[in-house]
SERO-4910 file (N, C-alpha, C, O; in steps of 0.05 Angstrom, whole numbers):
BEGIN
 pado doro    nc1    nc2    nc3   cac1   cac2   cac3    cc1    cc2    cc3    oc1    oc2    oc3
  Met    A   -837    734   -842   -862    731   -861   -857    706   -879   -835    700   -888
  Leu    A   -878    691   -883   -876    665   -899   -885    673   -930   -907    683   -935
  Ser    A   -866    668   -947   -873    671   -973   -879    645   -988   -862    627   -988
  Gln    A   -904    644  -1000   -913    618  -1010   -911    617  -1043   -915    636  -1057
  Tyr    A   -905    592  -1051   -902    589  -1080   -913    560  -1087   -920    544  -1070
  Asp    A   -916    558  -1115   -926    531  -1124   -899    513  -1121   -900    490  -1112
  Leu    A   -877    526  -1129   -852    508  -1131   -830    526  -1125   -828    549  -1135
  Ile    A   -812    515  -1107   -786    528  -1102   -763    511  -1112   -763    487  -1107
  Ile    A   -744    522  -1125   -721    510  -1138   -697    520  -1125   -693    544  -1125
  Ile    A   -681    503  -1112   -656    511  -1099   -632    506  -1118   -623    483  -1122
  Gly    A   -621    527  -1128   -597    525  -1145   -603    536  -1175   -622    528  -1188
  Ala    A   -585    554  -1182   -589    565  -1208   -568    560  -1228   -560    577  -1243
  Gly    A   -560    533  -1227   -542    524  -1248   -557    514  -1271   -581    519  -1272
  Pro    A   -544    499  -1290   -559    488  -1313   -586    472  -1307   -606    475  -1321
  Ala    A   -583    456  -1286   -606    438  -1278   -629    456  -1266   -652    454  -1273
  Gly    A   -620    473  -1250   -641    490  -1234   -655    509  -1254   -679    512  -1254
  Leu    A   -638    522  -1274   -651    541  -1292   -667    526  -1313   -687    537  -1322
  Thr    A   -660    502  -1320   -678    487  -1338   -704    478  -1323   -725    478  -1335
  Ala    A   -703    471  -1298   -725    465  -1282   -744    490  -1281   -769    488  -1284
  Ala    A   -733    513  -1277   -746    537  -1276   -760    547  -1304   -781    560  -1305
  Leu    A   -745    540  -1325   -755    546  -1351   -781    528  -1358   -800    538  -1369
  Tyr    A   -780    503  -1349   -804    487  -1355   -826    495  -1333   -850    495  -1339
  Ala    A   -818    502  -1308   -838    511  -1290   -853    536  -1301   -877    539  -1296
  Gly    A   -838    553  -1315   -849    577  -1322   -873    572  -1345   -894    584  -1346
  Arg    A   -864    549  -1364   -878    544  -1386   -905    529  -1377   -926    529  -1391
  Tyr    A   -902    517  -1353   -925    503  -1339   -943    524  -1324   -963    517  -1313
  Arg    A   -934    550  -1325   -946    572  -1311   -949    566  -1280   -969    572  -1267
  Leu    A   -929    556  -1269   -926    553  -1240   -915    578  -1228   -897    591  -1239
  Lys    A   -924    585  -1206   -912    607  -1191   -889    595  -1177   -892    581  -1157
  Ala    A   -865    600  -1189   -840    589  -1181   -817    609  -1171   -814    632  -1180
  Leu    A   -803    599  -1153   -780    616  -1143   -754    600  -1144   -753    577  -1136
  Val    A   -732    613  -1154   -706    600  -1156   -690    615  -1133   -690    639  -1131
  Leu    A   -676    598  -1116   -659    609  -1095   -630    599  -1102   -626    575  -1106
  Glu    A   -611    618  -1103   -586    612  -1109   -566    627  -1090   -567    652  -1088
  Lys    A   -548    611  -1074   -532    625  -1057   -508    641  -1066   -498    658  -1052
  Met    A   -498    633  -1091   -473    647  -1102   -483    664  -1125   -491    687  -1121
  Ser    A   -481    654  -1148   -488    673  -1174   -503    652  -1193   -498    628  -1193
  Val    A   -520    666  -1208   -534    649  -1227   -517    639  -1248   -502    655  -1261
  Gly    A   -518    612  -1252   -501    596  -1269   -489    574  -1257   -486    553  -1269
  Gly    A   -481    578  -1231   -471    556  -1217   -442    549  -1224   -427    566  -1234
  Arg    A   -433    523  -1218   -405    516  -1222   -396    517  -1251   -373    521  -1257
  Ile    A   -414    514  -1269   -405    514  -1297   -391    540  -1306   -377    541  -1326
  Leu    A   -395    563  -1289   -383    587  -1295   -351    586  -1290   -337    604  -1297
  Leu    A   -342    563  -1278   -315    558  -1273   -301    548  -1298   -276    546  -1300
  Thr    A   -319    542  -1317   -307    531  -1343   -311    554  -1362   -330    569  -1362
  Glu    A   -289    556  -1381   -285    575  -1400   -308    572  -1423   -325    589  -1427
  Met    A   -304    548  -1437   -320    541  -1458   -337    516  -1456   -329    497  -1442
  Val    A   -359    515  -1468   -377    490  -1469   -377    484  -1497   -388    499  -1514
  Glu    A   -363    459  -1504   -360    451  -1532   -379    430  -1542   -383    425  -1566
  Asn    A   -392    417  -1520   -409    395  -1528   -438    400  -1524   -453    380  -1520
  Phe    A   -447    423  -1524   -476    429  -1520   -487    430  -1548   -475    444  -1564
  Pro    A   -508    417  -1556   -518    415  -1583   -529    442  -1592   -542    458  -1578
  Gly    A   -522    446  -1616   -533    471  -1630   -512    492  -1629   -517    513  -1642
  Phe    A   -488    491  -1616   -466    512  -1616   -444    502  -1628   -426    491  -1615
  Val    A   -442    505  -1655   -417    493  -1669   -396    512  -1663   -398    537  -1667
  Gly    A   -374    500  -1655   -347    513  -1646   -351    519  -1614   -333    530  -1601
  Gly    A   -373    512  -1603   -376    518  -1574   -387    544  -1566   -390    562  -1583
  Ile    A   -393    548  -1541   -402    573  -1530   -390    578  -1505   -383    559  -1492
  Ser    A   -386    602  -1497   -375    608  -1470   -395    601  -1449   -419    605  -1452
  Ala    A   -384    589  -1427   -401    581  -1404   -421    606  -1395   -445    604  -1390
  Gln    A   -406    630  -1393   -421    653  -1383   -443    661  -1401   -465    669  -1393
  Asp    A   -437    659  -1427   -458    666  -1447   -481    648  -1447   -504    657  -1447
  Leu    A   -476    623  -1446   -496    602  -1445   -516    606  -1421   -540    606  -1423
  Met    A   -501    609  -1398   -518    616  -1374   -534    639  -1373   -556    638  -1362
  Gln    A   -525    660  -1385   -535    686  -1387   -562    683  -1407   -583    695  -1404
  Arg    A   -557    666  -1425   -582    660  -1444   -603    646  -1429   -627    652  -1430
  Met    A   -594    627  -1414   -613    612  -1398   -628    628  -1377   -652    625  -1373
  Glu    A   -613    643  -1363   -625    661  -1344   -647    682  -1359   -668    689  -1348
  Lys    A   -640    690  -1380   -656    708  -1395   -684    694  -1402   -705    707  -1401
  Gln    A   -682    670  -1410   -704    652  -1418   -723    652  -1392   -747    658  -1393
  Val    A   -710    646  -1370   -726    641  -1346   -741    667  -1335   -765    666  -1327
  Arg    A   -726    689  -1336   -737    714  -1326   -759    724  -1347   -778    737  -1338
  Glu    A   -756    720  -1371   -777    727  -1391   -803    712  -1386   -824    722  -1394
  Leu    A   -802    690  -1374   -826    674  -1366   -836    682  -1337   -854    668  -1326
  Gly    A   -825    703  -1326   -836    714  -1301   -827    698  -1275   -839    701  -1254
  Ile    A   -806    682  -1276   -796    667  -1256   -777    686  -1239   -760    700  -1249
  Glu    A   -783    684  -1210   -767    702  -1193   -741    685  -1186   -743    661  -1180
  Ile    A   -719    698  -1187   -693    688  -1176   -681    707  -1155   -678    731  -1160
  Ile    A   -675    695  -1133   -666    709  -1110   -641    698  -1099   -640    675  -1092
  Leu    A   -621    715  -1097   -595    704  -1085   -598    704  -1054   -601    725  -1041
  Asp    A   -598    681  -1044   -600    677  -1017   -592    648  -1011   -598    631  -1028
  Glu    A   -581    641   -989   -572    616   -981   -591    601   -961   -598    611   -940
  Val    A   -599    577   -970   -614    559   -953   -601    549   -929   -580    536   -931
  Lys    A   -611    555   -905   -596    546   -880   -608    521   -869   -594    505   -858
  Asp    A   -636    520   -873   -648    497   -860   -672    490   -878   -682    506   -894
  Ala    A   -682    464   -875   -703    455   -892   -721    436   -877   -711    420   -861
  Asp    A   -748    438   -880   -768    419   -870   -782    408   -894   -802    419   -903
  Thr    A   -769    385   -906   -779    374   -929   -807    362   -929   -821    360   -950
  Lys    A   -815    356   -905   -842    345   -900   -864    367   -905   -884    363   -918
  Leu    A   -856    392   -893   -875    414   -897   -867    430   -921   -881    449   -928
  Lys    A   -844    424   -934   -835    438   -956   -832    469   -951   -843    487   -963
  Val    A   -815    470   -929   -810    497   -922   -780    501   -920   -766    485   -908
  Phe    A   -769    524   -930   -740    528   -929   -736    555   -914   -749    575   -918
  Lys    A   -716    553   -897   -709    580   -883   -679    588   -894   -660    572   -894
  Thr    A   -678    615   -904   -653    625   -914   -642    643   -896   -651    645   -873
  Cys    A   -622    657   -906   -610    681   -888   -629    704   -883   -628    718   -863
  Glu    A   -649    706   -906   -664    728   -904   -694    725   -900   -707    744   -892
  Ala    A   -705    703   -905   -734    697   -904   -738    668   -900   -720    651   -897
  Val    A   -766    662   -899   -777    635   -899   -797    631   -922   -815    647   -927
  Tyr    A   -792    609   -936   -805    604   -960   -820    577   -957   -809    559   -944
  Ser    A   -844    573   -969   -858    549   -970   -868    545  -1000   -869    564  -1015
  Ala    A   -874    520  -1006   -881    514  -1033   -900    487  -1030   -901    473  -1010
  Gln    A   -913    484  -1052   -928    458  -1055   -907    433  -1061   -910    410  -1053
  Ser    A   -887    444  -1075   -866    422  -1086   -841    436  -1085   -840    461  -1084
  Leu    A   -819    419  -1084   -791    430  -1083   -774    415  -1103   -778    391  -1107
  Ile    A   -754    428  -1115   -734    416  -1132   -708    426  -1121   -702    450  -1117
  Ile    A   -691    405  -1116   -665    411  -1105   -645    408  -1127   -643    387  -1139
  Ala    A   -629    430  -1133   -610    429  -1156   -585    443  -1145   -575    461  -1158
  Val    A   -575    436  -1122   -553    451  -1110   -525    444  -1119   -505    456  -1111
  Gly    A   -522    423  -1137   -497    419  -1148   -479    407  -1128   -488    394  -1109
  Ala    A   -452    409  -1134   -431    399  -1116   -405    417  -1117   -400    431  -1137
  Arg    A   -390    416  -1098   -365    430  -1096   -340    414  -1101   -340    390  -1099
  Ala    A   -318    426  -1107   -295    412  -1114   -283    395  -1090   -281    404  -1068
  Arg    A   -276    370  -1096   -265    352  -1073   -235    359  -1070   -220    366  -1089
  Lys    A   -229    358  -1046   -200    364  -1039   -185    337  -1040   -196    315  -1038
  Leu    A   -156    342  -1044   -138    317  -1044   -136    307  -1015   -136    283  -1010
  Gly    A   -135    326   -996   -132    320   -965   -103    313   -960    -97    295   -944
  Val    A    -84    325   -973    -55    319   -967    -44    343   -954    -55    365   -955
  Ala    A    -21    338   -941     -6    359   -926      1    383   -945     13    380   -967
  Gly    A     -7    408   -933      0    432   -949    -22    442   -967    -22    465   -975
  Glu    A    -43    425   -972    -63    436   -990    -79    459   -978    -80    481   -990
  Asp    A    -90    455   -955   -105    478   -944    -88    502   -939    -99    524   -940
  Asn    A    -61    500   -932    -44    521   -927    -40    539   -951    -36    563   -949
  Phe    A    -40    526   -975    -33    541  -1000    -56    547  -1019    -50    553  -1042
  Ile    A    -82    546  -1009   -104    552  -1025   -102    582  -1030    -98    598  -1011
  Gly    A   -105    590  -1051   -101    619  -1061    -73    626  -1064    -68    649  -1071
  Arg    A    -53    608  -1059    -26    615  -1060    -10    595  -1075     14    589  -1071
  Gly    A    -27    584  -1096    -14    562  -1111    -31    538  -1117    -27    523  -1136
  Val    A    -51    535  -1097    -70    511  -1099    -97    525  -1108   -106    545  -1097
  Ser    A   -109    512  -1128   -131    523  -1141   -149    499  -1152   -139    478  -1159
  Tyr    A   -175    504  -1153   -193    484  -1164   -208    495  -1189   -229    486  -1197
  Cys    A   -196    517  -1200   -210    529  -1222   -189    543  -1240   -178    564  -1234
  Ala    A   -183    530  -1263   -163    543  -1281   -175    569  -1293   -161    589  -1296
  Thr    A   -200    568  -1301   -213    591  -1313   -209    617  -1296   -204    639  -1305
  Cys    A   -211    610  -1269   -208    633  -1251   -179    642  -1248   -174    666  -1245
  Asp    A   -163    626  -1248   -135    630  -1237   -111    627  -1258    -88    633  -1253
  Ala    A   -118    617  -1281    -95    611  -1301    -79    635  -1308    -55    631  -1312
  Pro    A    -89    661  -1309    -73    681  -1315    -48    690  -1296    -28    703  -1303
  Phe    A    -54    680  -1269    -35    683  -1252     -9    667  -1253     11    671  -1239
  Tyr    A    -12    647  -1272     10    628  -1275     26    629  -1302     37    609  -1311
  Lys    A     25    652  -1312     40    658  -1337     67    650  -1335     80    656  -1315
  Asn    A     77    636  -1354    104    626  -1357    114    610  -1332    137    610  -1326
  Lys    A     95    598  -1318    104    580  -1294     96    551  -1302     78    546  -1318
  His    A    110    533  -1288    103    504  -1290     80    499  -1272     81    508  -1249
  Val    A     59    484  -1281     38    477  -1264     30    450  -1267     35    437  -1288
  Ala    A     18    439  -1244     11    410  -1244    -21    408  -1245    -34    423  -1231
  Val    A    -32    390  -1259    -61    386  -1259    -67    360  -1247    -55    341  -1257
  Ile    A    -85    356  -1227    -87    332  -1214   -115    319  -1224   -136    332  -1223
  Gly    A   -114    294  -1231   -139    280  -1241   -138    266  -1268   -116    266  -1281
  Gly    A   -160    256  -1278   -159    242  -1303   -182    244  -1320   -183    231  -1342
  Gly    A   -203    260  -1312   -226    260  -1328   -228    283  -1350   -208    297  -1355
  Asp    A   -249    287  -1360   -256    307  -1381   -247    335  -1370   -233    350  -1383
  Thr    A   -256    341  -1347   -248    367  -1333   -219    373  -1334   -210    395  -1340
  Val    A   -203    351  -1327   -175    354  -1327   -163    362  -1355   -146    381  -1358
  Ala    A   -173    346  -1373   -165    349  -1402   -171    379  -1412   -155    392  -1425
  Glu    A   -197    389  -1405   -205    413  -1416   -189    435  -1400   -181    454  -1414
  Glu    A   -184    434  -1373   -172    454  -1358   -141    453  -1365   -129    474  -1366
  Ala    A   -130    431  -1369   -101    432  -1376    -96    446  -1403    -76    460  -1405
  Gln    A   -113    443  -1423   -111    455  -1447   -112    486  -1444    -96    501  -1456
  Tyr    A   -131    495  -1427   -134    522  -1422   -108    533  -1407    -97    554  -1414
  Leu    A    -99    519  -1388    -75    528  -1373    -50    530  -1391    -32    546  -1387
  Ala    A    -51    512  -1413    -27    514  -1430    -26    540  -1446     -5    547  -1457
  Lys    A    -48    554  -1446    -45    582  -1460    -30    601  -1443    -21    622  -1453
  Phe    A    -25    595  -1418    -12    614  -1399     13    603  -1390     34    615  -1391
  Ala    A     11    577  -1378     36    566  -1366     59    558  -1386     53    554  -1409
  Ser    A     84    556  -1378    106    548  -1393    104    519  -1400    111    510  -1421
  Ser    A     92    503  -1379     91    475  -1381     69    465  -1363     65    478  -1343
  Val    A     55    442  -1369     35    432  -1353     38    403  -1351     41    391  -1372
  Thr    A     38    391  -1326     41    365  -1321     15    354  -1310      5    364  -1290
  Ile    A      3    331  -1323    -23    321  -1315    -14    296  -1296      1    278  -1305
  Val    A    -23    296  -1272    -16    274  -1254    -41    258  -1250    -62    269  -1244
  His    A    -39    232  -1255    -63    213  -1252    -55    187  -1240    -33    176  -1246
  Arg    A    -71    177  -1223    -62    151  -1209    -65    127  -1225    -54    107  -1216
  Arg    A    -77    127  -1247    -80    104  -1265    -59    107  -1288    -46    128  -1290
  Asp    A    -56     85  -1305    -38     83  -1325    -49     98  -1352    -35     99  -1371
  Gln    A    -75    108  -1351    -86    123  -1371   -108    141  -1362   -120    136  -1341
  Leu    A   -113    161  -1376   -133    181  -1365   -163    168  -1373   -166    149  -1388
  Arg    A   -182    180  -1361   -210    174  -1366   -223    192  -1384   -247    188  -1391
  Ala    A   -211    211  -1392   -221    235  -1410   -232    220  -1435   -224    197  -1441
  Ser    A   -248    234  -1449   -260    224  -1474   -234    224  -1496   -216    241  -1495
  Pro    A   -236    205  -1514   -215    204  -1535   -207    228  -1549   -183    234  -1553
  Ile    A   -228    245  -1557   -219    269  -1572   -205    290  -1554   -190    307  -1563
  Leu    A   -211    288  -1528   -197    308  -1510   -169    296  -1506   -149    311  -1505
  Gln    A   -166    272  -1503   -138    259  -1499   -121    265  -1522    -97    270  -1519
  Glu    A   -133    265  -1547   -118    268  -1574   -108    296  -1572    -85    301  -1580
  Arg    A   -124    315  -1563   -113    343  -1560    -92    347  -1541    -75    364  -1545
  Leu    A    -92    333  -1519    -72    334  -1500    -46    322  -1509    -24    333  -1503
  Glu    A    -46    302  -1523    -21    288  -1534    -12    306  -1557     12    303  -1562
  Glu    A    -25    322  -1571    -17    341  -1593     -4    366  -1581     12    379  -1595
  Asn    A    -11    373  -1557      1    397  -1544     28    392  -1533     31    375  -1515
  Lys    A     47    405  -1542     76    400  -1536     83    409  -1508    104    401  -1497
  Ile    A     67    428  -1496     69    439  -1471     61    421  -1447     70    424  -1424
  Ile    A     43    401  -1456     33    383  -1433     46    357  -1434     50    345  -1456
  Thr    A     54    348  -1410     64    323  -1402     49    307  -1384     28    315  -1375
  Phe    A     60    283  -1380     40    265  -1361     58    253  -1339     82    246  -1343
  Ala    A     45    250  -1315     57    233  -1294     36    213  -1287     20    218  -1270
  Leu    A     36    189  -1299     15    172  -1295     25    150  -1272     49    148  -1265
  Asn    A      6    136  -1263      9    117  -1241     23    130  -1217     38    119  -1202
  Ser    A     14    158  -1215     27    173  -1191      2    188  -1176    -18    194  -1188
  Ile    A      7    192  -1151     -9    205  -1133      5    227  -1119     30    225  -1117
  Val    A     -8    249  -1110      4    268  -1095      4    264  -1066    -18    260  -1056
  Thr    A     24    266  -1052     28    261  -1023     31    286  -1008     23    288   -985
  Gly    A     42    306  -1020     46    329  -1004     50    355  -1024     57    352  -1047
  Ile    A     44    379  -1013     48    405  -1029     68    421  -1010     64    424   -986
  Gln    A     88    430  -1023    109    444  -1008    114    473  -1018    111    479  -1042
  Gly    A    123    491  -1000    130    516  -1009    137    534   -984    134    526   -962
  Lys    A    145    558   -990    148    577   -965    124    596   -968    104    589   -956
  Leu    A    124    617   -983    101    635   -984     80    625  -1004     56    629  -1002
  Lys    A     90    611  -1024     73    600  -1045     81    572  -1051    101    562  -1041
  Val    A     66    558  -1068     73    530  -1076     97    532  -1093    100    549  -1111
  Glu    A    117    514  -1085    142    510  -1100    146    484  -1112    161    481  -1132
  Ser    A    132    463  -1100    135    435  -1110    114    419  -1097    100    427  -1078
  Ile    A    111    394  -1110     93    372  -1098    109    348  -1099    127    345  -1115
  Thr    A    101    330  -1079    114    305  -1077     95    284  -1091     71    283  -1085
  Leu    A    107    268  -1109     92    247  -1123    101    221  -1114    125    216  -1109
  Lys    A     82    204  -1112     90    172  -1106     80    155  -1127     56    158  -1135
  Asp    A     97    138  -1136     89    119  -1158     75     96  -1143     84     84  -1123
  Val    A     50     93  -1155     33     72  -1142     41     44  -1145     31     27  -1131
  Asn    A     59     40  -1164     70     13  -1169     96      8  -1152     97    -13  -1139
  Thr    A    115     26  -1152    141     21  -1138    142     32  -1110    159     25  -1094
  Gln    A    121     51  -1105    120     68  -1079    141     88  -1075    144    101  -1055
  Lys    A    158     90  -1097    179    109  -1094    167    139  -1097    148    143  -1113
  Glu    A    179    158  -1082    172    184  -1082    191    203  -1098    215    198  -1100
  Arg    A    180    224  -1110    200    244  -1124    186    269  -1121    162    270  -1116
  Thr    A    203    291  -1125    193    317  -1124    188    328  -1151    204    324  -1170
  Leu    A    166    341  -1154    159    357  -1182    159    386  -1173    142    395  -1157
  Asn    A    178    402  -1183    177    429  -1180    155    442  -1197    152    436  -1221
  Cys    A    138    460  -1184    118    474  -1198    108    498  -1181    110    499  -1157
  Gly    A     97    517  -1196     87    540  -1181     58    540  -1175     48    558  -1161
  Gly    A     43    520  -1186     15    520  -1182      4    489  -1183     16    472  -1197
  Val    A    -16    483  -1169    -29    458  -1168    -57    462  -1172    -70    478  -1157
  Phe    A    -70    449  -1193    -99    451  -1202   -111    422  -1197   -104    402  -1209
  Ile    A   -130    422  -1178   -140    396  -1167   -169    392  -1179   -186    408  -1174
  Tyr    A   -173    368  -1195   -199    359  -1205   -202    330  -1201   -198    315  -1219
  Ile    A   -209    322  -1176   -211    294  -1171   -240    288  -1163   -244    267  -1150
  Gly    A   -260    304  -1171   -287    297  -1166   -301    319  -1148   -289    340  -1142
  Tyr    A   -325    314  -1142   -340    335  -1128   -357    322  -1106   -365    299  -1107
  Asp    A   -362    339  -1085   -379    329  -1064   -405    348  -1064   -403    372  -1066
  Pro    A   -427    335  -1062   -453    349  -1065   -458    369  -1043   -449    364  -1020
  Glu    A   -472    391  -1047   -476    411  -1028   -502    406  -1014   -520    423  -1014
  Thr    A   -504    382  -1002   -529    372   -989   -530    370   -959   -547    358   -947
  Gly    A   -509    383   -947   -509    380   -916   -534    390   -904   -540    380   -883
  Phe    A   -547    407   -913   -572    418   -899   -595    398   -902   -617    403   -891
  Leu    A   -591    377   -917   -614    357   -920   -606    331   -905   -620    311   -907
  Lys    A   -585    331   -891   -581    306   -876   -600    297   -858   -608    313   -841
  Asn    A   -608    273   -858   -629    261   -841   -659    271   -848   -679    265   -834
  Lys    A   -661    285   -871   -688    296   -881   -697    283   -906   -721    278   -909
  Ile    A   -679    278   -925   -685    260   -947   -663    238   -951   -640    241   -941
  Lys    A   -669    216   -964   -650    196   -968   -624    204   -984   -627    214  -1006
  Leu    A   -601    199   -974   -577    207   -987   -558    182   -988   -560    166   -970
  Asp    A   -541    179  -1008   -522    157  -1010   -499    161   -991   -499    180   -976
  Glu    A   -480    144   -990   -457    145   -972   -440    173   -977   -428    184   -959
  Ala    A   -440    181  -1002   -426    205  -1008   -442    232  -1005   -432    254  -1008
  Gly    A   -465    229  -1000   -481    252   -994   -501    259  -1019   -516    278  -1019
  Phe    A   -497    242  -1039   -513    250  -1063   -545    243  -1058   -551    224  -1044
  Ile    A   -562    259  -1070   -591    252  -1064   -599    228  -1082   -594    226  -1106
  Ile    A   -611    211  -1068   -623    183  -1084   -650    193  -1097   -668    203  -1082
  Thr    A   -652    190  -1124   -678    193  -1135   -684    166  -1154   -669    147  -1158
  Asp    A   -710    171  -1164   -718    150  -1184   -714    164  -1212   -704    186  -1215
  Glu    A   -722    150  -1231   -721    160  -1261   -737    187  -1264   -732    202  -1283
  Phe    A   -756    193  -1246   -771    215  -1247   -763    237  -1230   -778    257  -1225
  Met    A   -738    234  -1222   -723    254  -1204   -737    257  -1177   -731    277  -1163
  Ala    A   -755    238  -1168   -768    239  -1143   -749    229  -1122   -735    210  -1127
  Thr    A   -748    243  -1097   -732    235  -1078   -750    216  -1056   -773    208  -1060
  Ser    A   -737    211  -1034   -754    194  -1015   -775    210  -1002   -792    198   -989
  Gln    A   -776    237  -1004   -797    255   -992   -819    260  -1014   -812    269  -1036
  Glu    A   -843    255  -1007   -864    261  -1029   -864    291  -1035   -863    308  -1017
  Gly    A   -865    297  -1063   -865    323  -1071   -839    339  -1072   -838    363  -1078
  Val    A   -818    324  -1065   -791    335  -1067   -774    322  -1087   -771    298  -1086
  Phe    A   -764    336  -1106   -748    323  -1130   -720    336  -1128   -715    356  -1115
  Ala    A   -703    323  -1143   -675    330  -1145   -663    328  -1172   -671    310  -1188
  Cys    A   -645    344  -1179   -633    343  -1207   -607    354  -1208   -598    369  -1190
  Gly    A   -594    347  -1231   -565    357  -1232   -543    343  -1218   -545    319  -1212
  Asp    A   -522    356  -1212   -499    343  -1200   -501    337  -1171   -481    328  -1159
  Cys    A   -525    341  -1159   -526    334  -1131   -539    305  -1129   -545    295  -1107
  Arg    A   -545    293  -1151   -555    265  -1151   -534    246  -1165   -523    256  -1184
  Pro    A   -529    221  -1158   -514    205  -1170   -518    195  -1195   -539    183  -1199
  Lys    A   -502    198  -1216   -505    188  -1243   -480    182  -1256   -459    187  -1245
  Ser    A   -482    171  -1280   -456    161  -1294   -441    184  -1308   -417    183  -1311
  Leu    A   -457    204  -1317   -448    225  -1332   -453    252  -1323   -476    260  -1324
  Tyr    A   -433    268  -1313   -439    295  -1303   -432    314  -1323   -409    321  -1326
  Gln    A   -451    323  -1337   -448    345  -1359   -471    365  -1358   -491    360  -1344
  Val    A   -469    386  -1372   -489    407  -1374   -514    395  -1385   -536    399  -1375
  Ile    A   -510    379  -1407   -533    370  -1422   -550    349  -1405   -575    348  -1408
  Thr    A   -536    332  -1388   -552    314  -1369   -562    330  -1347   -584    324  -1338
  Ala    A   -550    351  -1337   -563    368  -1316   -588    381  -1327   -608    382  -1313
  Cys    A   -588    391  -1352   -612    401  -1361   -633    382  -1366   -656    389  -1361
  Ala    A   -626    358  -1375   -646    337  -1378   -659    330  -1352   -684    328  -1350
  Asp    A   -642    327  -1329   -653    326  -1303   -672    346  -1296   -693    340  -1285
  Gly    A   -665    370  -1300   -682    392  -1293   -709    394  -1306   -728    404  -1293
  Ala    A   -711    385  -1332   -734    384  -1347   -752    362  -1337   -777    365  -1335
  Ile    A   -740    341  -1330   -757    318  -1318   -768    324  -1289   -790    316  -1281
  Ala    A   -749    339  -1274   -757    346  -1245   -782    364  -1246   -801    362  -1231
  Ala    A   -778    384  -1267   -800    402  -1268   -827    391  -1276   -848    400  -1266
  His    A   -825    371  -1294   -850    356  -1305   -862    340  -1281   -886    340  -1275
  Ser    A   -843    327  -1268   -853    311  -1244   -868    327  -1223   -889    319  -1212
  Ala    A   -856    351  -1218   -866    371  -1198   -894    381  -1206   -912    384  -1190
  Tyr    A   -895    387  -1234   -921    398  -1245   -942    376  -1242   -964    384  -1235
  Lys    A   -938    353  -1247   -959    331  -1246   -962    327  -1215   -985    320  -1208
  Tyr    A   -945    330  -1197   -952    327  -1169   -969    349  -1160   -990    344  -1149
  Ile    A   -962    375  -1165   -979    396  -1158  -1007    396  -1171  -1026    403  -1158
  Ser    A  -1010    387  -1198  -1034    385  -1208  -1053    364  -1196  -1077    368  -1192
  Ala    A  -1040    340  -1190  -1056    318  -1174  -1066    328  -1149  -1089    324  -1141
  Lys    A  -1046    342  -1133  -1055    351  -1109  -1076    372  -1106  -1089    375  -1086
  Asn    A  -1078    387  -1128  -1096    407  -1129  -1124    399  -1142  -1143    415  -1142
  Gly    A  -1125    377  -1152  -1147    363  -1162  -1151    373  -1192  -1170    364  -1205
***
């Protein structure tokens, strides 16, 4: 049976929920489809400290619960179901459970953690290799852990890990981190956290669990072993856009190309959040994307219906 809506939004992270919020205020009959849980990847973060209006920060879970409540109070339907196939021209989505169509679509599928691609990584996922400190940090109490990467996420997750681990080593391929200055200052003040700069991971070793990683100096090419019980990897994200290949225009990395109005290459299809390329991946920019996408979808639907 085909279920029809004014607007379908794929993804219930900050971008998708904001789009749904605006769709509700525009009185559109809208549906949000989410394959995992409402909130998206932000739920892997403990605290959100830079969202305006929350002095001292707010837990990611609390923020997403508030956003979900806003959306549901406007009568927007949220269904947990995974999109398997899409016809963007006809604006039809096939999921595990049903087939849905709409006058307009908003894609807010986000992105997944990127892997290092080194020997041992896949073998030790769940046994010392992790992509989420908030999820797994308590398992590493009084252990030494390594955190791979150099951005804001690394700085935030290293601080969180330091609450549990005996020591934390941040491994980054450059001579300085890319994290914002205030986060770097906190890292430098934390005596539990040390740095292995100008270094890359070339292998992950262990028997039943992770016991060490191999680091190579990018300048001298010399390798050394760093003993650790856990490896937390934050080197970027890959968009969850596989089901859209050859259906809308993507860049080389698979991110959805949009204009400033969040319009994709397909008429009536918009994209927002971490699935599109941009210079700053933050909750607040995802929300801004979602608001713009919903406004653009509303204008498209209004023009279409005369």
